[in-house]
C-alpha positions as CSV (number, residue, x, y, z in Angstrom):
1,X,-14.8,1.3,-0.2
2,X,-13.8,4.7,-1.5
3,X,-10.1,5.8,-1.1
4,X,-10.4,7.8,1.8
5,X,-11.6,4.7,3.8
6,X,-8.9,2.3,2.3
7,X,-6.3,4.8,3.1
8,X,-7.5,5.0,6.7
9,X,-7.2,1.0,6.6
10,X,-4.0,0.9,5.2
11,X,-2.5,3.7,7.9
12,X,-4.2,1.4,10.7
13,X,-3.0,-2.0,9.6
14,X,0.7,-0.8,8.8
15,X,1.0,1.6,11.8
16,X,-0.4,-1.1,14.4
17,X,2.9,-3.2,13.2
18,X,5.7,-2.4,15.5
19,X,8.3,-2.4,13.0
20,X,6.7,0.3,10.9
21,X,7.2,3.9,12.3
22,X,5.5,6.0,9.8
23,X,3.7,5.8,6.2
24,X,2.9,8.4,3.6
25,X,0.0,7.2,0.9
26,X,-0.6,8.7,-2.6
27,X,-3.1,7.9,-4.8
28,X,-2.0,7.1,-8.6
29,X,-5.1,5.8,-9.6
30,X,-5.5,9.1,-12.1
31,X,-2.5,8.1,-14.0
32,X,-4.4,4.8,-15.0
33,X,-8.0,5.8,-15.1
34,X,-7.9,5.6,-19.2
35,X,-6.4,2.2,-19.3
36,X,-8.5,-0.7,-20.6
37,X,-8.0,-2.9,-17.3
38,X,-9.1,-0.2,-15.0
39,X,-11.6,-0.6,-12.6
40,X,-13.9,1.7,-11.1
41,X,-13.4,0.4,-7.2
42,X,-9.7,-0.6,-7.7
43,X,-7.0,1.9,-7.0
44,X,-3.3,2.7,-7.6
45,X,-1.6,3.5,-4.8
46,X,1.9,4.4,-3.6
47,X,3.3,3.4,-0.3
48,X,6.4,5.4,1.3
49,X,7.0,3.2,4.6
50,X,9.7,4.6,7.2
51,X,10.9,1.6,9.2
52,X,14.3,1.1,10.2
53,X,13.3,-3.0,10.4
54,X,12.2,-3.5,7.1
55,X,14.6,-1.2,5.7
56,X,17.8,-3.6,6.7
57,X,16.0,-6.6,4.9
58,X,15.7,-7.1,1.2
59,X,13.3,-5.3,-0.5
60,X,11.5,-8.7,-1.4
61,X,11.2,-9.7,2.0
62,X,10.1,-6.3,3.2
63,X,7.3,-6.3,0.2
64,X,6.2,-9.6,1.3
65,X,5.6,-8.5,4.8
66,X,3.6,-5.8,3.6
67,X,1.8,-7.7,1.2
68,X,0.8,-9.9,4.3
69,X,-0.4,-7.4,6.2
70,X,-2.7,-5.6,3.3
71,X,-3.6,-8.6,1.6
72,X,-7.6,-8.1,2.4
73,X,-7.1,-4.5,0.6
74,X,-5.0,-5.7,-2.2
75,X,-7.3,-8.6,-2.9
76,X,-10.3,-6.3,-2.8
77,X,-9.6,-2.7,-3.4
78,X,-6.1,-2.4,-5.0
79,X,-5.2,-2.8,-8.5
80,X,-1.7,-1.8,-8.2
81,X,0.5,-0.7,-5.3
82,X,4.1,0.6,-5.4
83,X,6.1,0.4,-2.4
84,X,9.0,2.4,-1.3
85,X,11.3,1.8,1.9
86,X,12.9,4.3,3.8
């Protein structure tokens, strides 16, 4: 999967969840391209999630919810994910 399709999938899944109002996705793969563990089809991404509900919960619980929503993408296409809640 290329990065554009990955971003579309992530955005669709997160925004279809009623508790998430908006999401911004950044590709940070270029920061890790020279690392020995870098895999060509695995990406490093940063998510900035706007959610009143997730902002009210602990960061750990909010992160677990996002991981559950994106479990297939994390397993198959994401090497590293950074999540910020606003």
